[in-house]
Kinemage of the C-alpha trace (Angstrom):
@kinemage 1
@onewidth
@group {chain A} dominant
@subgroup {mainchain}
@vectorlist {calphas} color= white
{ca unk a 1} P -28.316 20.961 2.109
{ca unk a 2} L -32.043 20.421 1.491
{ca unk a 3} L -33.181 17.321 -0.369
{ca unk a 4} L -34.660 19.308 -3.325
{ca unk a 5} L -31.439 21.319 -3.685
{ca unk a 6} L -29.340 18.160 -3.513
{ca unk a 7} L -31.502 16.479 -6.164
{ca unk a 8} L -31.168 19.562 -8.366
{ca unk a 9} L -27.379 19.469 -8.053
{ca unk a 10} L -27.175 15.761 -8.772
{ca unk a 11} L -29.415 16.068 -11.839
{ca unk a 12} L -27.396 18.992 -13.198
{ca unk a 13} L -24.066 17.309 -12.528
{ca unk a 14} L -25.248 14.017 -13.992
{ca unk a 15} L -26.393 15.883 -17.081
{ca unk a 16} L -22.931 17.409 -17.348
{ca unk a 17} L -21.171 14.071 -17.306
{ca unk a 18} L -23.928 12.538 -19.393
{ca unk a 19} L -23.266 15.058 -22.143
{ca unk a 20} L -19.573 14.164 -22.037
{ca unk a 21} L -20.404 10.455 -22.171
{ca unk a 22} L -22.545 10.989 -25.272
{ca unk a 23} L -19.639 12.809 -26.875
{ca unk a 24} L -17.382 9.835 -26.072
{ca unk a 25} L -19.775 7.376 -27.668
{ca unk a 26} L -19.972 9.553 -30.760
{ca unk a 27} L -16.177 9.234 -30.987
{ca unk a 28} L -16.465 5.460 -30.874
{ca unk a 29} L -15.391 4.921 -27.272
{ca unk a 30} L -16.991 1.720 -26.012
{ca unk a 31} L -19.481 2.300 -23.235
{ca unk a 32} L -18.079 1.096 -19.943
{ca unk a 33} L -14.496 1.485 -21.111
{ca unk a 34} L -14.315 5.276 -21.402
{ca unk a 35} L -11.356 6.826 -19.645
{ca unk a 36} L -11.917 8.911 -16.503
{ca unk a 37} L -12.874 12.541 -16.747
{ca unk a 38} L -9.761 14.693 -16.246
{ca unk a 39} L -10.012 18.089 -14.564
{ca unk a 40} L -7.141 20.325 -15.711
{ca unk a 41} L -6.169 23.420 -13.735
{ca unk a 42} L -4.255 26.275 -15.351
{ca unk a 43} L -3.211 29.676 -14.105
{ca unk a 44} L -2.133 31.162 -10.819
{ca unk a 45} L -2.410 30.805 -7.042
{ca unk a 46} L -6.183 31.080 -7.032
{ca unk a 47} L -6.070 27.445 -8.153
{ca unk a 48} L -2.540 26.657 -6.909
{ca unk a 49} L -3.126 27.686 -3.287
{ca unk a 50} L -2.410 24.448 -1.451
{ca unk a 51} L 0.775 25.772 0.148
{ca unk a 52} L -1.209 28.635 1.680
{ca unk a 53} L -3.170 26.295 3.979
{ca unk a 54} L -1.990 23.665 6.412
{ca unk a 55} L -3.878 20.872 4.625
{ca unk a 56} L -2.262 21.461 1.244
{ca unk a 57} L -5.710 21.506 -0.373
{ca unk a 58} L -6.502 23.154 -3.714
{ca unk a 59} L -9.869 23.998 -5.293
{ca unk a 60} L -9.287 21.447 -8.046
{ca unk a 61} L -8.809 18.663 -5.498
{ca unk a 62} L -12.050 19.607 -3.753
{ca unk a 63} L -13.915 19.737 -7.046
{ca unk a 64} L -12.773 16.215 -7.882
{ca unk a 65} L -13.116 14.749 -4.366
{ca unk a 66} L -14.498 16.722 -1.454
{ca unk a 67} L -12.966 16.466 2.009
{ca unk a 68} L -16.145 15.491 3.836
{ca unk a 69} L -14.634 16.017 7.284
{ca unk a 70} L -13.637 19.609 6.521
{ca unk a 71} L -16.560 20.549 4.287
{ca unk a 72} L -19.580 18.362 5.133
{ca unk a 73} L -21.826 20.728 3.168
{ca unk a 74} L -20.282 19.312 -0.015
{ca unk a 75} L -20.573 15.634 0.894
{ca unk a 76} L -21.675 13.842 -2.258
{ca unk a 77} L -21.248 17.032 -4.275
{ca unk a 78} L -18.040 16.326 -6.146
{ca unk a 79} L -17.257 14.936 -9.570
{ca unk a 80} L -15.828 11.688 -8.209
{ca unk a 81} L -19.276 10.895 -6.817
{ca unk a 82} L -20.647 10.846 -10.352
{ca unk a 83} L -17.934 8.763 -11.967
{ca unk a 84} L -14.186 8.189 -12.271
{ca unk a 85} L -12.482 11.584 -12.217
{ca unk a 86} L -8.863 12.637 -11.860
{ca unk a 87} L -7.010 15.924 -11.469
{ca unk a 88} L -4.136 17.153 -13.634
{ca unk a 89} L -2.882 20.196 -11.773
{ca unk a 90} L -0.920 22.551 -14.036
{ca unk a 91} L -1.638 25.907 -12.341
{ca unk a 92} L 1.349 27.572 -10.690
{ca unk a 93} L 1.504 30.226 -7.992
{ca unk a 94} L 2.794 33.497 -9.448
{ca unk a 95} L 1.725 32.775 -13.010
{ca unk a 96} L 0.857 35.572 -15.424
{ca unk a 97} L -0.643 35.490 -18.881
{ca unk a 98} L 2.904 35.268 -20.297
{ca unk a 99} L 3.640 32.032 -18.431
{ca unk a 100} L 0.433 30.206 -19.323
{ca unk a 101} L 1.787 28.488 -22.470
{ca unk a 102} L 4.459 26.730 -20.393
{ca unk a 103} L 1.690 25.051 -18.368
{ca unk a 104} L 0.214 23.249 -21.375
{ca unk a 105} L 0.871 19.503 -21.373
{ca unk a 106} L 2.692 18.471 -24.528
{ca unk a 107} L 0.142 15.732 -25.078
{ca unk a 108} L -3.035 16.039 -23.024
{ca unk a 109} L -3.507 12.441 -21.799
{ca unk a 110} L -7.267 12.322 -22.290
{ca unk a 111} L -10.162 12.809 -24.652
{ca unk a 112} L -12.471 13.574 -21.738
{ca unk a 113} L -11.653 16.696 -19.835
{ca unk a 114} L -12.642 20.077 -18.510
{ca unk a 115} L -10.250 22.949 -17.839
{ca unk a 116} L -10.272 25.531 -15.049
{ca unk a 117} L -8.321 28.760 -15.553
{ca unk a 118} L -7.586 31.757 -13.329
{ca unk a 119} L -5.218 34.492 -14.452
{ca unk a 120} L -4.896 38.257 -14.290
{ca unk a 121} L -4.268 38.968 -10.623
{ca unk a 122} L -0.487 38.836 -10.921
{ca unk a 123} L -0.624 40.793 -14.171
{ca unk a 124} L -2.441 43.553 -12.287
{ca unk a 125} L 0.059 43.451 -9.418
{ca unk a 126} L 2.993 43.607 -11.852
{ca unk a 127} L 1.863 46.672 -13.724
{ca unk a 128} L -1.616 46.485 -15.205
{ca unk a 129} L -3.083 48.078 -12.096
{ca unk a 130} L -1.748 51.426 -13.331
{ca unk a 131} L -2.044 50.727 -17.059
{ca unk a 132} L -3.160 53.489 -19.394
{ca unk a 133} L -4.373 51.245 -22.192
{ca unk a 134} L -1.813 49.182 -24.114
{ca unk a 135} L -1.041 46.752 -21.303
{ca unk a 136} L -4.585 45.471 -20.946
{ca unk a 137} L -4.917 45.206 -24.729
{ca unk a 138} L -1.757 43.086 -24.820
{ca unk a 139} L -3.137 40.960 -21.962
{ca unk a 140} L -6.258 40.341 -24.038
{ca unk a 141} L -4.277 39.263 -27.109
{ca unk a 142} L -2.136 36.860 -25.103
{ca unk a 143} L -5.030 35.345 -23.189
{ca unk a 144} L -6.991 34.904 -26.393
{ca unk a 145} L -4.023 33.124 -28.000
{ca unk a 146} L -3.694 30.797 -25.014
{ca unk a 147} L -7.373 29.883 -25.056
{ca unk a 148} L -7.202 29.201 -28.793
{ca unk a 149} L -4.245 26.860 -28.210
{ca unk a 150} L -5.795 25.112 -25.195
{ca unk a 151} L -6.748 21.590 -26.355
{ca unk a 152} L -9.291 20.999 -23.572
{ca unk a 153} L -12.968 21.856 -23.756
{ca unk a 154} L -15.059 23.007 -22.036
{ca unk a 155} L -12.900 25.630 -20.311
{ca unk a 156} L -14.109 27.604 -17.298
{ca unk a 157} L -12.383 30.972 -16.848
{ca unk a 158} L -12.474 32.813 -13.531
{ca unk a 159} L -12.502 36.568 -13.078
{ca unk a 160} L -10.043 38.288 -10.734
{ca unk a 161} L -11.496 38.726 -7.264
{ca unk a 162} L -11.121 41.765 -4.981
{ca unk a 163} L -9.621 41.008 -1.548
{ca unk a 164} L -10.677 44.488 -0.348
{ca unk a 165} L -14.397 43.706 -0.812
{ca unk a 166} L -14.807 47.019 -2.625
{ca unk a 167} L -13.580 49.008 0.400
{ca unk a 168} L -11.106 51.708 -0.683
{ca unk a 169} L -9.767 51.974 2.879
{ca unk a 170} L -8.336 48.459 2.417
{ca unk a 171} L -6.316 49.459 -0.649
{ca unk a 172} L -2.884 47.823 -0.388
{ca unk a 173} L -1.571 48.917 -3.780
{ca unk a 174} L 0.815 51.795 -4.529
{ca unk a 175} L -1.731 53.522 -6.787
{ca unk a 176} L -4.983 55.288 -5.954
{ca unk a 177} L -7.925 52.957 -5.488
{ca unk a 178} L -9.883 54.655 -8.274
{ca unk a 179} L -7.163 53.839 -10.832
{ca unk a 180} L -6.669 50.316 -9.515
{ca unk a 181} L -10.375 49.567 -9.636
{ca unk a 182} L -10.740 50.902 -13.162
{ca unk a 183} L -7.982 48.619 -14.434
{ca unk a 184} L -9.243 45.684 -12.381
{ca unk a 185} L -12.605 46.183 -14.069
{ca unk a 186} L -10.975 46.344 -17.517
{ca unk a 187} L -9.111 43.089 -16.933
{ca unk a 188} L -12.301 41.372 -15.793
{ca unk a 189} L -14.138 42.700 -18.844
{ca unk a 190} L -11.439 41.121 -21.028
{ca unk a 191} L -11.780 37.819 -19.160
{ca unk a 192} L -15.573 37.903 -19.535
{ca unk a 193} L -15.369 38.544 -23.284
{ca unk a 194} L -12.881 35.758 -23.876
{ca unk a 195} L -14.722 33.328 -21.615
{ca unk a 196} L -17.872 33.916 -23.645
{ca unk a 197} L -15.925 33.349 -26.857
{ca unk a 198} L -14.029 30.235 -25.824
{ca unk a 199} L -15.829 28.673 -22.881
{ca unk a 200} L -17.692 29.622 -19.720
{ca unk a 201} L -17.282 32.452 -17.234
{ca unk a 202} L -16.888 31.838 -13.496
{ca unk a 203} L -17.450 35.168 -11.745
{ca unk a 204} L -15.108 34.821 -8.781
{ca unk a 205} L -15.130 38.600 -8.401
{ca unk a 206} L -18.878 38.716 -7.743
{ca unk a 207} L -18.773 35.660 -5.476
{ca unk a 208} L -15.894 36.893 -3.329
{ca unk a 209} L -17.513 40.305 -2.815
{ca unk a 210} L -20.030 38.376 -0.689
{ca unk a 211} L -17.271 36.856 1.439
{ca unk a 212} L -15.201 37.953 4.408
{ca unk a 213} L -11.513 38.252 5.359
{ca unk a 214} L -11.420 34.587 6.489
{ca unk a 215} L -11.475 33.664 2.802
{ca unk a 216} L -7.981 35.136 2.396
{ca unk a 217} L -4.496 34.731 3.786
{ca unk a 218} L -1.432 36.925 3.179
{ca unk a 219} L -3.809 39.659 2.003
{ca unk a 220} L -4.601 38.223 -1.428
{ca unk a 221} L -4.235 34.425 -1.379
{ca unk a 222} L -7.134 32.002 -0.855
{ca unk a 223} L -7.155 30.492 2.618
{ca unk a 224} L -8.438 26.964 3.214
{ca unk a 225} L -11.963 28.375 3.341
{ca unk a 226} L -11.174 30.495 0.300
{ca unk a 227} L -10.060 27.416 -1.628
{ca unk a 228} L -13.438 25.852 -0.892
{ca unk a 229} L -15.215 28.995 -2.056
{ca unk a 230} L -13.246 28.973 -5.318
{ca unk a 231} L -14.370 25.345 -5.669
{ca unk a 232} L -17.961 26.384 -4.969
{ca unk a 233} L -17.949 28.956 -7.767
{ca unk a 234} L -16.445 26.573 -10.336
{ca unk a 235} L -18.668 23.660 -9.276
{ca unk a 236} L -21.759 25.818 -9.691
{ca unk a 237} L -20.825 26.692 -13.265
{ca unk a 238} L -19.728 23.177 -14.210
{ca unk a 239} L -23.109 21.856 -13.131
{ca unk a 240} L -25.171 24.791 -14.412
{ca unk a 241} L -23.761 25.062 -17.923
{ca unk a 242} L -22.872 21.546 -19.103
{ca unk a 243} L -26.338 20.295 -19.869
{ca unk a 244} L -27.387 18.372 -22.954
């Protein structure tokens, strides 16, 4: 990473945590005694993908503390570098919009936090991929209700990526690619609208279209490299949008 690019990242990330620190002081938290920043993960296997790689690594872990041996590009580019940070991993492989409320901690143990959320892929696989209208509308209502109830801000919401890279010949679903893509697009439009309303959008779909099959395992799950790329997309938004 070039020195100017590294300085840009550090300034943006420091501004992000600086904004949170100012919020803490406004709440009367004594400077120097503020609790660590907590990164919450909610949703599905895009964030809960540790059991799909032999290192057991998830994007949230890499965001908090990079593995410098595996990903030297990100050395010094994690939240722990900027200050005390911890991970509260609530995401669960297989989750759908219906199971999100069960992931909420009864009492979030922090006043300083950010939330990462990925959902929608399993909803598509379990029926929305062939939806004619009402299913996606119900998905939107449920996701909106979850985001309203989520007690952590800011929240970063990821779109649903496409493991076929836009190539219809890779279609692995039992419906025509044209129908699947239309509903995939509708779900991502819902996610984009709600992210704008409640937090920030992380366009995993756009980012993963630039990738390659090594980013995936078992057709649709993030591989070890894929987990790092999910981290990359979230890290970019965390640093780009949380400025004073």
